[in-house]
VOZAMI-549056 format. One record per residue (C-alpha): x, y negated, z. Coordinates in steps of 0.1 Angstrom, whole numbers, plus 5000, padded with zeros to 4 digits. Each point is the difference from the previous one (the first is absolute). Example, Ala and Ser with C-alpha at 12.3 -4.5 7.8 and 13.67 -1.06 7.14 Angstrom:
<sites>
512350455078;501449664993;
</sites>
This chain:
<sites>
158073746138;499949834966;502849784991;499849754972;500250194972;498050265017;502750215013;500450225031;501549805028;501350085038;497149905022;502349775020;502849754996;503750265002;501049755026;503450005000;500550114961;501049654989;500450114961;497949954971;498850345001;498749975036;496650194998;497949745012;496449904999;499549684976;496550005003;498149874969;500849714980;496749845009;500750035036;503850065008;500950215032;501249795029;503450114997;500349814966;498249705009;501849655010;500549995037;500449705020;502749885022;498149965030;501949735028;499150105035;500549675020;501350235032;498550345017;498049815026;497149894972;496350215002;501050364979;496249984996;500449684977;503050214981;497450294997;497849744980;502549854982;500950334989;496950094988;499349694983;503150104980;498550324992;496549834992;501849734976;501850334978;503549995011;502150325013;500949885031;502549785024;503649995001;499949925041;502549745008;500449865038;500749674993;500949865034;500449644977;503050124977;501650165030;499649685016;501849844973;497249754995;498449965030;500550175038;497750155018;497349805004;498549855031;498150305019;502150284977;502050275015;502250134975;501950235025;496350165007;499650024960;502550104989;500750294975;499750315013;498349935031;496850105018;498049684982;501950054967;498650395001;497049935004;499449774976;502350194974;497650335010;496949804992;501949894965;500150384992;496850065012;498449744977;501650154968;498850315006;497049895006;499749834969;501850204976;503049824995;504150025003;502249835025;503649875000;501649825024;503249845011;502750235021;500549725023;498449665004;500149704975;502050144974;500650365014;503849945000;500450065035;498350145035;500049935034;503550125012;502550005032;502549694990;502850255001;498850244977;502550054971;497550074971;499249645002;501149794973;504049905004;501449674987;503949994994;501349615006;502749834982;502749785009;503249794991;502949805005;502649864984;503650125015;502549775003;502549914973;502550235020;497750234990;500250185038;495949995020;500750095036;497149935020;496250124998;498850124971;496749784986;496350085014;501450225027;497150135023;497549974969;500150365003;501650334989;503449964985;499450164968;503349894980;502849704999;501349924967;502849794989;500349894963;501849724980;498149744984;500949844967;497349705000;497249905021;497049734989;497149925012;496850084978;496049985001;497250094982;496549875004;497150275011;496850005019;499450075039;496649995016;498349804970;502549754996;503249974977;503350015020;503449974989;502750285015;503449995001;502750235007;503850034997;501650194976;503050255004;502050134970;501950245019;503250204985;499450314987;501550295024;500549785031;496650085018;501850225030;498850085030;500649915035;497150175017;502750215025;501649675007;497649885021;499350015039;496950135003;499949865039;500949654986;499749934964;503949934999;501550094966;503949924993;500250034961;503249864981;500150104965;501649774971;498149834972;500849984963;501149614987;497049854994;497650165023;499049995033;498850245024;496350075018;498450205018;497050165002;498050185028;497350215000;497450095028;497350255002;496750005019;495950055007;498849674982;497250045022;497349874975;496650045002;497250074980;497349945029;501649705025;498549835027;500649865033;500150285025;498849975034;501350325011;502550304990;498550295016;499450184966;501549974966;496649804989;501049765018;502749904979;497849964966;501550244973;503450064986;501350044963;501550304996;503350094980;498950084964;503450124990;499950345014;497550255010;500849905039;497449674992;497350244986;500950235033;499149715023;496449954980;499050344999;501050095037;497849725007;497050124984;500850345015;499849845036;497349755003;497450044971;499850374986;497850135020;497950314989;496949784992;502049724980;502050304980;496550134991;498649734985;503549894983;499750344981;496049944992;500549644985;503649865003;501349944966;503349825004;502449935027;501549684991;502749705001;500049674980;503149834985;503150015022;500349635015;502150095029;503149735002;503450055007;503649874997;501750284976;497550314996;501250265024;499750315018;502050155029;501050344978;500849794970;503250065000;500650385005;496949974969;502149804980;503050185008;498650344987;498349844970;502949824986;502850155013;501949715015;499549775031;497449674999;502149825030;502749884978;497149874971;497949825029;501049654989;498450064963;497050065016;499249705023;497749824975;496950094985;499650355015;497249935019;495949934991;501149914968;496249804993;499249885035;503449905006;500949834974;500749725018;502650175025;502050264983;503049945021;502449735010;502550144979;500750174968;503550214995;500450094963;503350154983;502349884975;499250324978;498050054964;497050085025;500849805026;499150235022;496750154988;500750325000;500050015037;497349835005;498250234975;501450295021;498649855031;496449934985;500050414991;500750085036;497249785015;497450154969;501450385013;498949885041;496849804985;499250324976;500550225032;497749785021;497450014975;500250384999;500050085029;496349815006;499250114967;500550375015;498549945036;496549834989;499850284975;500850335024;498949845034;497249814988;499150164969;500049654982;501749834978;502649694999;499849714984;502849675002;500949714978;503550104995;502849825007;499549724976;501449715025;502650215004;503549994986;499450354984;498850134968;496250035005;499550284966;502550195026;497650015028;496349994985;500250414994;500550085038;496549875013;496750184988;498449684992;502449734988;498449655002;501249654988;497949705001;498349714979;501549725020;503850105003;499750144965;498449714980;497550154988;502650084969;499350274981;503850074990;500650015039;497750245006;501150274974;503549905014;498250195031;497650244983;502450204981;501950185028;496850085014;498750144968;503450204996;499850135034;496450134993;498049815024;496149994997;499649685019;502149644997;498649765023;499749665000;498849705028;497749814981;499049655000;502549825026;499949644991;501549715018;497949675002;497050184986;498250155034;496549994996;500349824962;501150354984;497150134975;499550334985;501349904967;503149855015;500550405016;499250204973;502549824977;502250115024;498950335000;499950044961;503649884997;500750275028;498350264977;502049914971;502850065018;499650325015;498649975032;496850185006;499049965036;499249675023;499749915033;498349645002;501649745023;498050025015;496650075024;499649785030;498850105036;496649885000;499649975038;500749785027;503749915008;501649795026;500249604998;498750044958;496849804988;497850094975;500350164970;502250235022;503650105005;502049934968;503150174990;503149814989;498349685017;498649914969;502950004981;499650364978;497150114981;497950185014;497750095027;497350204983;496950125019;495849905004;501549605004;501049974967;496649924978;501850264972;500150315024;496350144996;499649744965;502150154974;503350095018;498850385001;499549994963;503749914997;500950315022;497950214977;502449884975;503150055016;499250345014;498950184966;503249834983;501850105032;498750374993;500850034959;503849895009;500250275029;499350254972;502150254979;503749864997;500749634988;502050014964;502249674992;501749984969;503349865009;502549995028;502149695011;503550115018;500049785034;502850015023;500249795029;502249955030;497549785017;496649964981;498749664997;496149994989;500449824971;499650034962;503350054982;499250104965;497349844978;498050354980;497649744986;500650164962;499550345013;497049925016;498449724971;501050154968;499150385009;498350025037;503250275010;500150075040;503150045020;501150025032;503550005019;502050245015;503250055019;503150254998;499350045034;496950174987;501750244977;500050305023;496549955004;498450414989;498149824969;503249814994;500850184966;499450004964;497950294978;500049944962;501049674996;497949845029;501149925039;498050135028;497550224977;497850105032;499949625012;500349704978;500850144973;502449684988;501050034963;503049765004;502049895025;501249614995;503549845021;500649674999;503049884993;499849825034;499750275020;502850195015;500750404998;502350225023;501750274987;497550295014;497349794979;501650014971;500650345002;496450065005;499049804971;502350204981;498050295009;496749864992;501449874964;501150374992;497150125012;498249814972;498749675018;500549694981;502049765016;500149634992;502949735008;498549715003;502149654992;503350185005;501550235019;499450055039;502649905025;501350195033;498550075029;502749945029;500750245025;503149985029;502749814983;498850004965;502950244991;498050234976;499349724971;502250224978;498350325005;496649774994;500849884967;501350334985;496850175012;497949704989;501650014965;499250404999;496349905009;499849754967;501450284979;496950165006;497650054974;497349955017;501349645013;499449714981;500949635003;497249744992;499549635008;497249955022;498249784967;500450374982;498650235027;496950024986;501350074961;502650255018;497450195018;497750064968;503450094981;500050265024;496550084993;498249915036;496949895008;498149925029;497650215019;497649694993;500849754972;498249695005;499249764970;498749685011;500249655002;500449985040;502350175022;499050355006;501750225030;498950404999;499750315027;500250344981;499550295024;499150364995;498750305019;502550305005;498450224975;499449724978;496450054993;499549605009;502049674994;499649715016;500649644991;499749675018;500249714977;500549685015;499749614981;502649775017;499149645002;498249974974;497150144976;501650234975;498150174969;501450274980;500750404996;501350235025;501650314985;500250295021;501950344996;497550255000;496550094981;498450105026;496549875003;500249675016;497549865035;499749675011;500350045042;498549675012;501449935036;497149755007;497850274995;501150305001;498350104970;501950204974;499449984962;501250084971;501249774977;498150004968;502449734977;503350164993;502750174978;502050314995;502450044975;503050335007;500950005036;499049645006;496449845015;499549604991;497449865021;499149614994;500049795033;499149655014;501249905036;500049705021;502349865016;500850205036;497350304981;500950315003;498550344984;500450385005;499750264978;500450384999;500550224970;498950355002;498350274980;498250205031;498149695015;497449994975;498850295026;499149765025;500349654980;497249974966;502249984974;498449994961;501250224970;501449664984;501349685007;500549654985;503249954978;499049634994;497649725009;499349654996;500549705023;496649985008;500150355012;500449905040;499050305015;498950394997;498950265020;498850345000;497950215014;499150394993;496549924995;500249744977;503350044985;502449684993;498749634999;501949734990;499349645013;499949724971;500149645008;498849724980;502149954967;499349864964;501950224978;498950375003;503450255016;501250394987;500050195026;501850344994;499950365019;502150345000;498050174978;500649764973;496249774998;499849634996;497449815019;499749664991;499149815030;497749724996;499149725029;498449684985;497150105023;501550035032;499649635019;503449825007;501549985033;498949745025;500849855034;498150075032;499349615018;497949835024;501650215026;498849995041;503250045023;498650145034;503449935021;500150235030;502749785020;501850225027;500949745029;501450025035;498450075033;499449675023;502050205025;503250094980;501250295023;497050194989;502550194977;497950324991;497249794983;500650044965;498649664993;496949745006;498450024965;497749714985;499049964965;500149704977;498250014963;501749794972;498449974963;503250044973;499749834964;503550234999;501650245019;502749845019;502850035029;498949965035;502349705001;498449834975;496750015022;500449755027;497950185023;501750304994;504049894999;500750135033;497450285002;500550375001;497750314998;498050144972;498449824966;496750174991;499849914964;496650054982;498549914970;497350114973;499950074965;497250154972;500350354985;500450024969;501349694989;497849834974;502150064969;499250415003;497850114975;499250355024;501250254969;503350105019;500850135036;500949735017;502949975031;502249765014;503149935016;500649755028;503749845001;501349805027;502949844986;502049935028;499850155041;502149835021;499250255029;497650305000;496550034989;496850254999;497249954971;496650045009;497449994969;496150005009;501050135038;502250284989;503250075003;502450034972;503350195000;503449885017;501149734974;503949984985;501049705016;502749964973;497549994972;496350015014;498250114971;496850225012;497450184979;496449865011;497650164983;499050275021;498649725024;498549804975;496149925002;498049864974;499549605008;501849835030;503350165014;501449945030;503949945003;501850015036;503649975005;501450015037;503749885001;501750005034;502549745007;503150025019;499949795033;503049774997;497849714990;497749995032;502850165024;502149674988;497749775008;500450105035;503450135000;501249805031;497450135022;501150344996;502250255026;502050324992;500950225027;500749685026;501749794972;499149804971;500050154965;503250084992;499749854962;498949625022;503450025012;501850104968;498149784980;502549704999;502650174994;498750274973;497649764982;496549815006;497450215017;499150184970;497449844980;496250114997;498650304971;498250004972;497450225004;496050114988;499250044968;501349774968;499650014963;497350114976;498350345009;498750164968;497850254991;500850174962;497050194985;501250294982;497950274975;500250375007;500950194967;500150405004;502650144981;500050344983;503150194996;
</sites>
């Protein structure tokens, strides 16, 4: 088979090889293979739905151009949003039941029939557990804490606090130096809340365990111990128990099987929880036929971001794990772990009732760091077990959104799954935060870095494709190279639901993509093609990044901490983050002054003064510096990453001094960082010199024959030059059309190639550099080195050579070629641009059926006609203010324009200045190639005829403007939309959305001038 560069590749996906060198069939750039195309998260309402409708939905997915679905048995977000609707029986349709197996097999078969790849959740809802017995010790454990003040005589005689809550783990007494009640403000369930808690300052060395003093039959204890003057005494009791939290919860009517009790979240801090999942699959799901289908079309077993809650993150075997890894007992320090050690994102409003800190320099942070490291070790064991099982038993890979809600270092866990996944919602579409995620994955050699794309609150049925692509491009710029779009909705009938059918998240989050969205068959496929081609390029070869940033967090907070805008805006430097926990990875070595030369190939490592370093991290950094890697200490020296009692500070300071004495270690200020990099003789792989903000991604094939660049202009337009560290022949790869063509205007000097570039805001470009692609792509023997501003395009054909497109200009310009020729280009004879007018809008209204219970109806459609003096939003056209559907905009113009004298070969570009959503263009009844939604400028020369020319622009709208007008009539799974019930809490019901065509659409004539090299 032929790959992107014409090389030979394996005929099939090496299904368990997650590395950049996996021999897979990428398809062609024009038609990427399914395995590299974006997929949709598919929300199955429950397993009772019609399997044939699921098949049809997957077929529709294939016709759209997607690569398949991520199969997610949703069950109303595990029963959290809405329980069983009237008529449903979730015990019968539970995950793993015969009903489930029927629809699961149908989905797999539909993927096979349509040449797709399927991801699948490892359990219902988010995949974080399976149906199980309530006494299964592989379920989630919780640690619950209680405290009580000991009377003034420092003697406790009674039943310890919390007795009966669970199995006693420890009873601790400590001296309290001071107590205060504190509060902070946070967000919970879409509202702002004040969180209050008690803070106890504990005397160091006063924490003593009295667990053996407790009568395990009665909970009675007698504790007598003196206190230091000025202190009081408290006892702290800790109990472990199975949380019995569920990822599928419903009111059981029977208790005869595990399926009657929903599905339990499993222990995520040991392999025992993973074993509960895998044993369930082996017992209830893996028939011979399903195993065979998974082998054929399975892609990833998958788990979502960890959204389990607890009092204190715990596992039954954690004390033994702690002792083994840290060399001391965890029980005496448990009071220090009673606050903020649960789900740090979801439970920001319930961190614990009290917080204990020590009267030491680090306030007990060393003990917390050790606890989190042990939790992390258990979680990595869980991930590793699932990864190995899916690889060996299912023959597929495992993907997960690792750890970023949990109290641990996210970067440490990223390498443990085949395809680590982040999300546009939780990562805030922030390029810097994405780079915190992707650096560790790149160092681990992962071919795929996935992203859950497009979950936006209050945007259901309002979400436009340009908004989706904005999120996608920002992810691409941050190192993401695969998208699972949130999401595709089941298109059939479901219990107690009105048209337009079952809507996951109750209209609260975007999006419910299917054929009931006008864009589904009217433009979304073009965007899917764009994503597919970009993903194919960004999964090819090895990513090369300029700078590594040291990033160690005891518990990852998904926020941007540093501002590296000078690096980006001045030169276009690329960077990514790595944790010292990643230093043990095989690629983490220095050769020829480059860190991870077989991977990201970082040229320098930045360490900000706000970072804390452990002794082992400092020792590794000394090793890197000795091997020649430039280390830049930014804005001062880093601090000490404390462990245990923090007693190794003096040793740390000595080691840090030794690090600073290395010749390759440099102290710089953040404002002097660029100058320091220049002094060191370092330059970026891709340098941007523009008037905007350009982000770049550079990848190289393993043998180095082709380099690929992804260039993204963030938010605003950028114009200037891009400089590449290569002199191979450059080519444009158009992700919208699949066309590959040579770059014709550039200069080369020494080891660099400079290409002029102009990009609109949120527009991207892909380039390839190769000396072998000329075998596949027509390439001229010369190129243009300089061109005047009225050259607005160019083309090369083997039969006709190089031609430039010259627009109207009052003054001639000079064009220069690499062969030394200079050619004067006059264009006073070219007609000027003109705007199209006299538009007729035929609005195809998409409306509900008269009987709202007819869910399967796509829409009742009717047309209305509107003559427009100017193009304006439907909101400004009274008859369309509450309308949704498709706009067909038509007009005519005469060709050639009156000013043309007939002596030049005349062509034209059509430009749509601003697209609210997608658009498809037809000229004289012929379909043009897809337009770049960020810069909709298209050469329409091949479609023009002498005389009258007709232009038709097809523009789908979002459905919200119409749905909003009937919102009070809608029902979803037996209840009003969740958005309706929350609208008063969050904000008023979201307003209507601008839709349609706006602004002046222009035609820009040009003459074609052939250039002889």
